[in-house]
N, C-alpha and C positions, 0 to 999 in steps of 0.2 A: 526550551528556554534559550533566548539569544545569548551569544557570547558577549562578554564585556571586554572591550579592546582598550588597552592603555595607549594614550597618545601623549606626546610632549607638547604642552600648550593647551589651548582651549578651543572651543568651537570657532571656526573661521580661520584656524591656523592651517598651515600646509599639511601637518600631520592629520588633521581632521579631514581635509580633502582627500588624502590618500585612503584613510579608513573608509570613507564613503564610497570611493571608487573600487576599492579592493573587496569590500564586504557588500554593503548596500547603503542607500541614502539614509535609512533609518537606523544605522548601526548605533549600538549603545557604547558610548565611550567613557573612559575614566580619565579625567584631565590631570596631568602631572606637570609640575612646573620645572622639572629638570629630568635629564636622562637617567640620573641615578635613582630618582623617585620612580621613574617608569619601570626600571629593572626590578626595583624592590617590590613594586605592585605585582609584577609577574612572578617573582620568586615566592612571595607570600601567598599567592593564589587569589589575591584580590582581583586580579585581571586574568582572563583566560589566555589572551594573546596580546601582542603589542605591535605597534608600528614605530619604527626607529629610523631616522635619517642616518645614512652611513657615509655618503659622499656627494659632492656637488661638482658639476662640470667646470665651475669657475673657481670656487674656494678650496676644492680638493677634499681629502678624506677627513672624517671626524675621528681622529685617532683614539681618544678616550673611550669611544663606543666599542671599538674592537676589544679593548682590554676588559670592559664590563661584561661583554658577551662571553669572553673566555673565562673570567674569574667566577662567574655565576653559573657556568655550564648551561647557558641558554642555547636553545636550538633554533636554527634558521629554517623556517618552513616555506618561505616564499620571498618574493621581491616585487617592487612596483616602482616604476619611473614616472615622474610627472614633470612637465615643463614648469619652471618657476617664473612667475610674473610678479615682479616687485613694483609696488606703487607707493607714492608719497601721499599721505592723507592727513586731514586735520578737520577741526570743526568747520561747518559751512560758513562761507563769507570771508575767509582769510586768504591771503596770498603768500607765496613762497617768501617774498621779501620780509613779511612780518613774522615768519617762523624763526624762533630763536634756538630751539632744541628739537632734535629728532631722536626718538628712542626706538630700538628694535633689537632682535636677537643678533649676536655678534656675526653669525654667518650671513645674515641678511645684509648687514651694514658692509661687510667685506665685499659682497657681490655688487654693491652700488657705490663704491668709493669714488669712481671716476665722475659720476653724476654730481656728487656733493663738492667736488673740487671747484665747481662753478659757483658755489654758494658758501664762501669761507666764513660768512657770518653765522652759519648754523653749526651748533655744537652737537656732535654725534655721541650718543650715550648708549652703551650696551645694556640690554635688558633680557629678561628670561624668555619672552615669547613675543612673536610678532602681533598676534591677534589680541593678546592680553593688554598690550599697550594701547591698541585701538579701543578696547573696551574701557580702559581707564580714562582715556581722553573724553569719551562719551559720558561716562558716569559722573566724572568730576568736572565736566565742561571746561577742560583746560585750554585756554587760549595761548597762542604763540607756541604751541607744542605740536609736533608732527609724529606720525608713525610710519614705518615702512612695513607693509603687510600685503595680503592678497586682496583682490577686489571683493571677495566674499566677506572679508572682515569689514571693509568699508560699508557694504550693504547692511550687514548685521548690526553694526554699531552707528549707523547713520552719519558717516563721515563723508566729507567731500574729497574727491581725488584731485590733488593739485598737480600731479605729474604721473603719467602712466609708463609702465615698462622701463624703469630707471636702472635696471641691472646693466652691467658693463657690456656683456656679450648677450646678444638676443637669443642665441641657442643655449639658454641656461636651463639645465635640468638637474634634478636631484634624485638619487637612488635611495629608496627606503627598503629596509628589511622587515619582513613579517616574522615575529618571534613567538616562541612558545617554550614551555618547560618540557613539553612532550615531543618526541620524535614524530615527524610527519608519517602518517600511515598511508600506504598506497591506496589511491581511490580511482585508479583508471587513467589519470592524466599522465602525460609524458613527463618523465623526470630526466632532465638533461643538463642540470647545473649543480655545482656543489661549492660550498664554502668550507675551507679547512685551514688548519694552522700546523706548522711543523717547526721544530728546533733542530739545529745542526751543530755538530761538534766543529770547533774552530780549526779546520784544516783546509788547505788549498784544494779547490775543485769540488768541494762537497755540494755547493749550491748548483753548480753546473751538472753534476750527476743526477740530482733530483729533477732538474729541468729536462734532462735527456729522457728520463723515464716518462715524464708527462708527454713529451713529444712522441716517444716510441709507441705509446698506447693511444695515440690519436686524441689526446685531451688538448683543448685549446685554452690556454691561460688568458683570462680577460682582466685579471687584476693581481698585482703583487704589492704587498705593503710590509715593510720591515719595521719592527719595533724592538728597542733595546730591552734585554732581560735585566731588570733592576738589580737582582741579586748577584748577577755575574757580569761585571763590566766588559764591554766590547764583544758581548755575545748577543745574538738577535733571534727573535721569533719572526717567522714569515707567515703572513695571512694571505691566502690566495683564493681566487675564484677560478673554477675551470668549467668549461662546457664540453659536452661529449654527445656522441650519437648513440653509442652502445653502453648501457649500464654495466654489462659484464666486463667490458674493457676498463671502465672506471674502477670496478672492484678489484680487478687484477693489479692495476697500477697501485692502488692503496695498500694491497698486501705486500708489495715490494717496498713501498715507501715506509711502511711500518718497520721494516728491518733496517732500512738505510738511514732513518732519522732517529734522533734521540727521543723525540716525542712527536706523535702525530695525533691530531684531534680533528675529527670531521664534525663541523657544527651542524651540517644538514645538507640534504639533497632535495632539489625542488625544481620547478619548471622555470626555465629561462624566459623572462618576460619581454626581452627585446626582439 
């Protein structure tokens, strides 16, 4: 039986494209209109695995997603990067000058803010999903309304592309995590990346000591993200990604960090996709 994969958004969304690339073209997806709904589907068992955006090269990290992964003890079993190509689309036969409102996911609008400075008459409105807006325009035949979404969404929902590649920086990419409630079982592929979280007591040099262990065991830190611990003002959790050549070196480093930190949680080890 094929796995059911939870995605944020609908068919034609960037999450759907990632699911198709990571699994296969005919992947069975469960459409979720929010990241919270996506995690809930995973926790309840309604979905077997999930695809979740975690950071964009222009807009940065999606901080609430780190917290949801942590709070629900979700496992990271893989990652996937895709170039993001944002396009402005509307019903056929319209011009940009006639568009009054553009709806899209807030991260999508953030990536295209420079483009829309040239069109101050257009009101930008945040919505749940890029492709869902495209679908709504098609179903309701909404005139003077645009969507920012993928070319796949324009094709699926029969919209005309008014402007292509409108994101600010052309080297625009998003990293997606592949999530499960089960730890990834070894299947012969090389495991050389890990996502983890630790908490430190508030004393000088504690973070430097952790970073020194990471260096001493030949781990290369590719990401560090701090988040405040709500219950304890001025105390922080650190979410990091590391890549490594030797899994045994990674394990030894984690044994030491277990002692050095107040809390250490390994979300998952998986194959580096870059």
